[in-house]
C-alpha positions in Angstrom: 42.5 4.3 62.6 42.8 1.0 64.4 46.2 -0.4 65.1 47.5 -3.5 67.0 48.7 -2.8 70.5 52.2 -3.7 71.3 52.6 -6.9 73.4 55.4 -8.5 75.3 55.7 -11.0 72.5 56.2 -8.1 70.1 58.9 -6.6 72.3 60.8 -9.9 72.4 60.6 -10.2 68.6 61.9 -6.7 68.2 64.8 -7.5 70.5 65.6 -10.4 68.2 65.6 -8.1 65.2 67.9 -5.5 66.8 69.5 -6.3 70.2 68.0 -6.0 73.7 69.9 -2.9 74.6 68.4 -1.0 71.6 64.8 -1.7 72.4 63.3 0.1 75.4 59.8 0.3 77.0 61.3 2.1 80.0 59.2 5.0 81.3 62.0 7.6 81.0 62.7 6.7 77.3 59.0 6.7 76.5 58.6 10.2 78.2 61.6 11.6 76.3 60.0 10.5 73.0 56.5 11.7 73.8 56.9 15.4 73.0 58.9 17.8 70.8 59.4 21.6 71.3 55.8 22.4 70.3 52.8 23.2 72.5 51.0 20.0 71.5 50.3 17.5 74.3 52.6 14.6 74.8 51.8 11.0 73.7 54.0 8.2 74.7 55.0 5.4 72.4 54.8 1.8 73.4 58.5 1.3 72.7 61.6 3.1 71.4 64.0 1.4 69.0 67.5 2.5 67.9 68.4 1.0 64.5 72.0 1.2 63.3 71.6 0.5 59.6 69.1 0.5 56.7 68.5 -3.3 56.9 67.4 -3.0 60.5 65.0 -0.2 59.6 63.7 -2.5 56.8 63.2 -5.4 59.1 61.4 -3.3 61.7 59.0 -1.8 59.1 58.3 -5.2 57.6 57.5 -6.5 61.1 55.3 -3.4 61.9 53.5 -3.8 58.6 52.8 -7.4 59.2 51.5 -6.7 62.8 49.8 -3.4 61.9 51.8 -1.4 64.4 52.3 2.4 63.9 55.9 3.7 63.5 57.1 7.3 64.0 60.7 8.4 63.1 62.6 10.5 65.6 65.6 12.8 64.9 66.4 15.2 67.7 62.9 16.1 68.8 63.4 19.8 67.9 60.2 20.1 65.7 57.7 22.8 66.4 54.5 21.3 65.1 54.3 18.0 66.9 55.8 16.2 63.8 57.5 13.4 65.7 54.9 12.9 68.5 53.6 9.3 68.3 49.9 10.2 68.6 48.8 6.6 68.0 51.6 5.2 70.2 53.3 2.2 68.7 57.0 2.3 67.9 59.4 5.3 67.7 62.5 4.8 65.6 65.2 7.0 67.1 68.0 7.5 64.5 70.6 8.7 67.0 72.9 5.8 66.2 72.6 6.2 62.4 74.8 9.3 62.6 77.8 8.5 60.3 79.2 10.8 57.7 79.7 8.2 55.1 81.7 10.0 52.4 82.7 13.5 51.4 83.3 14.1 47.7 84.9 17.5 47.6 85.3 17.6 43.9 81.6 16.9 43.4 80.5 19.3 46.3 78.6 16.4 47.8 78.4 14.4 51.1 76.7 11.1 51.9 75.3 11.0 55.4 73.0 9.0 57.6 69.8 10.7 58.9 71.0 11.1 62.5 73.8 13.4 61.6 73.4 16.8 63.2 74.0 19.4 60.5 76.4 21.5 62.7 78.6 18.4 63.1 78.7 17.9 59.3 79.7 21.6 58.8 82.4 21.2 61.5 83.8 18.2 59.6 83.7 20.2 56.3 85.5 23.3 57.5 88.9 22.2 56.2 87.4 21.6 52.8 86.1 25.1 52.3 82.6 23.7 51.8 79.4 23.7 53.9 75.8 22.4 54.0 73.6 25.4 53.6 70.3 24.7 55.4 70.5 26.0 59.0 67.2 25.7 60.9 68.9 26.1 64.3 68.5 23.9 67.4 70.4 20.6 66.9 68.4 19.5 63.9 69.4 16.3 62.2 69.7 16.1 58.5 67.0 13.5 58.4 64.7 15.9 60.2 65.7 18.8 58.0 64.8 16.7 54.9 61.6 15.3 56.4 60.3 18.9 57.1 61.9 20.6 54.1 63.5 23.0 56.6 65.5 26.0 55.5 66.7 28.6 58.0 68.5 31.9 57.9 70.3 31.3 54.6 67.3 30.0 52.7 66.9 33.3 50.8 70.2 32.5 49.0 70.5 28.7 49.1 66.9 27.5 49.4 65.5 24.9 51.8 66.3 21.2 52.0 64.7 20.5 48.7 67.3 22.6 46.9 70.1 20.9 48.8 69.4 17.2 48.6 70.3 15.2 45.5 69.5 11.6 46.4 68.0 9.7 49.3 67.6 6.0 50.3 64.2 5.3 51.7 62.5 2.3 53.4 58.8 2.1 52.6 56.1 1.0 55.0 56.4 -2.7 53.9 60.2 -2.8 54.4 61.1 -2.3 50.7 64.3 -0.2 50.2 64.4 2.2 47.3 66.6 5.1 46.0 65.1 8.4 44.9 67.0 11.0 42.9 70.6 10.9 41.6 74.0 12.4 42.2 73.7 14.5 39.1 72.7 18.2 39.5 70.3 17.8 36.5 68.0 15.0 35.5 64.9 14.6 33.3 64.5 10.9 34.0 61.1 9.7 35.1 58.9 11.0 38.0 60.6 13.1 40.7 60.3 10.7 43.6 63.0 12.6 45.6 60.8 15.7 45.9 57.9 13.5 46.9 59.7 12.3 50.0 61.3 15.6 51.0 58.9 17.4 53.3 56.7 14.3 53.8 57.4 14.2 57.5 58.0 10.4 57.6 54.5 9.6 56.4 55.6 8.0 53.1 58.9 6.3 54.0 61.9 6.6 56.3 65.1 8.0 55.1 68.2 5.9 55.8 70.8 7.8 53.8 71.1 11.1 51.9 73.4 12.6 49.4 73.4 16.3 50.2 74.7 19.2 48.1 77.6 21.3 49.5 78.4 24.9 48.8 81.6 26.9 48.9 82.4 28.9 52.0 82.3 32.6 51.1 85.6 34.3 50.9 84.2 37.5 52.3 81.1 38.7 53.9 79.6 42.0 55.0 76.6 42.5 57.4 74.4 45.3 58.5 71.6 46.0 61.0 68.9 48.4 59.7 66.3 49.7 62.0 62.9 51.2 61.2 60.1 53.1 63.1 57.6 50.3 62.5 57.6 46.6 61.6 55.5 47.4 58.5 58.2 49.8 57.2 60.9 47.2 57.8 58.9 44.6 55.9 58.4 47.0 53.0 62.1 47.5 52.9 62.5 43.7 52.5 60.4 43.9 49.4 62.4 46.8 48.0 65.7 45.1 48.6 64.6 41.9 46.8 63.0 43.9 44.0 66.3 45.7 43.4 68.0 42.5 42.2 70.3 42.2 45.2 70.9 38.7 46.4 71.6 38.7 50.2 72.8 35.6 52.0 70.6 36.4 54.9 67.7 38.9 55.3 66.1 38.5 58.7 63.3 40.5 60.3 63.0 41.0 64.1 60.4 43.2 65.8 61.0 45.5 68.8 60.1 42.8 71.3 62.7 40.5 69.8 65.4 43.2 69.8 64.6 44.2 73.3 64.9 40.6 74.5 68.2 40.1 72.7 69.6 43.3 74.2 68.5 42.3 77.7 70.0 38.7 77.5 73.0 39.3 75.3 73.9 43.0 75.9 74.3 43.5 72.1 73.1 47.1 72.2 70.9 47.2 69.0 68.5 50.1 68.5 65.3 48.9 70.0 63.0 49.2 67.1 62.0 46.7 64.3 65.2 45.7 62.5 66.6 43.8 59.6 69.8 41.8 59.8 71.3 41.7 56.3 74.3 39.8 55.1 76.0 39.5 51.7 78.7 37.0 50.6 81.2 37.6 47.8 84.8 37.5 46.6 85.6 41.2 46.0 85.5 43.7 48.8 84.5 46.5 46.3 81.5 44.4 45.2 80.3 43.9 48.8 80.7 47.6 49.5 78.7 48.5 46.5 75.9 46.1 47.5 75.8 47.6 51.0 75.7 51.1 49.6 72.6 50.1 47.6 71.0 48.7 50.7 71.8 51.9 52.5 70.1 53.9 49.8 67.1 51.6 49.6 66.7 51.8 53.4 67.0 55.6 53.4 64.1 55.8 51.0 62.2 53.3 53.1 62.5 55.5 56.2 65.2 53.9 58.2 66.0 55.4 61.6 69.3 53.5 62.1 71.9 51.9 59.7 74.9 50.1 61.1 77.1 48.4 58.5 80.6 46.9 58.6 79.8 44.7 61.5 82.9 42.8 62.6 83.0 39.0 62.8 82.7 39.0 66.6 79.5 41.1 66.7 78.1 39.3 63.6 78.6 35.9 65.2 77.1 37.2 68.5 74.0 38.5 66.7 73.6 35.2 64.7 73.9 33.2 67.9 71.3 35.4 69.5 69.0 34.9 66.5 69.4 31.2 66.5 68.6 31.1 70.2 65.7 33.5 70.0 63.0 30.8 70.4 64.6 29.5 73.6 65.0 33.0 74.9 61.3 33.7 74.4 60.2 30.6 76.2 62.6 31.2 79.1 61.4 34.7 79.5 57.8 33.7 80.1 57.5 31.1 82.9 54.0 29.7 83.3 53.3 30.3 79.6 53.3 28.0 76.6 54.2 29.0 73.1 52.7 28.5 69.7 54.8 29.3 66.6 53.2 30.4 63.4 55.2 29.7 60.2 53.4 31.2 57.3 55.1 32.0 54.0 53.8 34.3 51.3 54.9 35.8 47.9 57.4 38.5 48.6 55.0 41.3 47.4 52.6 40.2 50.1 55.1 40.1 52.9 54.6 43.7 54.2 50.8 43.3 54.3 51.1 39.9 56.1 53.5 41.3 58.7 51.3 44.3 59.3 48.2 42.0 59.6 50.0 39.7 62.1 51.0 42.7 64.2 47.5 44.1 64.1 45.8 40.8 65.1 48.3 40.0 67.9 48.0 43.5 69.4 44.3 43.0 70.1 45.1 41.0 73.3 47.6 41.3 76.2 49.2 38.0 75.2 53.0 38.5 74.7 54.0 38.1 71.1 57.2 38.2 69.0 57.4 38.7 65.2 60.5 37.6 63.3 61.4 35.4 60.3 63.3 34.7 57.2 62.0 37.8 55.5 63.9 37.4 52.2 62.0 34.2 51.6 58.6 35.7 52.6 58.6 33.4 55.7 57.1 34.9 58.8 57.3 33.5 62.3 55.0 34.7 65.0 55.4 33.4 68.6 52.4 33.8 71.0 52.9 33.0 74.7 49.7 31.9 76.3 49.1 31.1 79.9 49.4 27.4 80.2 46.1 26.7 81.9 44.0 29.7 80.6 41.4 28.5 78.0 40.3 32.1 77.3 43.8 33.0 76.2 44.2 29.9 74.1 40.9 30.5 72.4 42.2 34.0 71.5 45.5 32.4 70.3 43.6 29.9 68.1 41.6 32.8 66.6 44.8 34.8 65.8 46.5 31.7 64.4 43.5 30.9 62.1 43.1 34.5 60.9 46.8 34.9 60.0 47.1 31.5 58.3 43.9 32.0 56.3 45.1 35.5 55.3 48.4 34.0 54.1 46.7 31.4 52.0 44.5 34.0 50.4 47.6 35.8 49.3 48.8 32.7 47.5 51.0 31.6 50.4 51.2 28.6 52.7 50.3 27.6 56.2 53.9 26.4 56.8 57.1 27.6 55.3 59.5 25.3 57.0 58.2 23.7 60.2 55.9 21.2 58.5 52.3 20.4 58.9 52.6 18.0 61.8 49.6 18.2 64.1 48.9 21.9 64.2 48.5 22.7 60.5 46.3 19.8 59.5 43.1 21.8 59.8 44.4 24.2 57.1 45.3 21.6 54.5 42.1 21.6 52.6 41.9 25.4 52.6 45.4 25.5 51.1 45.3 22.5 48.7 41.6 21.9 47.9 40.9 18.8 45.9 44.7 18.3 45.6 44.6 17.0 49.2 42.7 14.0 48.0 45.5 13.1 45.6 48.0 13.5 48.4 46.0 11.0 50.4 45.9 8.7 47.4 49.7 8.7 47.3 49.8 8.1 51.0 47.5 5.0 50.6 49.6 3.7 47.7 52.9 3.9 49.6 51.5 3.1 53.0 48.2 1.3 52.6 47.8 0.5 56.3 48.7 4.0 57.4 51.3 2.9 59.8 53.9 5.6 59.1 53.5 8.6 61.4 49.7 8.4 61.5 47.8 11.5 62.7 49.9 14.0 60.7 49.3 16.1 57.6 45.8 14.8 56.8 42.8 16.2 58.7 41.0 12.8 58.6 43.9 10.9 60.0 42.8 11.1 63.6 
């Protein structure tokens, strides 16, 4: 791909579109927008822009299209696959200032938000209404980033990912045209589903400037348990048994021994140090929740549990959830001099035990530290491998492990990425997963972004 290099004249024209204080080519701002939380190498943009409304986004994209300058959207930089790294330089649009909660419609269970709203802030605002926005990928993810990557999080087993929690979006296309996709109705059979086309597209088809998100009722009661097993394979098999039983947990998380040991060391929680499931149920009646937990206890007993702790109080539950959300940061902090790669495969639930066992087997071949965890109830497995930063031998081994696990997941009818997106790191698996369907994705990309200026170098193997 060949793009126009940004000139001083371009910078001045952009300052006329926005205002001088919201256009920067300063080194510190370029560095801050050159890398996310992935292991992929940094790439600095030529300039960073901070729009404050949809019209400014439209004007910027119309200008970039005319001048053939690449544009990459930026939320909070918390992505794990290089999704917002501007690999072809150009412009980064930072949506920090488009962070307004525009309207909350309690009676419709909906909220209108701008893309820069951090999802925890929305939920704080919603507390007094008894409602909440369900996707919870952790970090300080923005709602725009959650939608762009179709992120999910711990509660995805009950509420789904972003795609199940977004009703309507306003999007600016590569040429500056503004469109609306979806509707505020929970059901529609009207025309093609443009909404789902943009959700998960990682800013390669258009930039979201507003979203109507679906809200859920805060549960009146909850009950949680930690269930331990002698092996990670047995824990994964119990996940399948729980889902097959017809139970509908609000959270069903898997953590291997390495994860539990790290959490105990850093947070002094005192969990049995063996592969464990964190299970949570929501409900109205105490008796119903007790019955569901009794069923989990019986299923776990048949699956070979070596530890079952239920009736966890709010304080311990919140401490464990906090530790789980911060697990990625704990892992990175515990291995100075090493860099992480995060696998994010998802498979049909019947294949989850086999996939977890295979991941453990492949990772155990080397001395590279690894951690297995994930949103087990959704069949979504995360594997973190910590390679020595400047050791090509270790990284060659990591690449082999990564490829073998992803290819195994795809053979099971799964996907290379359950919620982190394709970004840079998963491009090489796209043809294996999608076959000739990838050509039609590329045709859609060319239709909506004929010059390829929107987040180039992502998703498609031939983009770079």
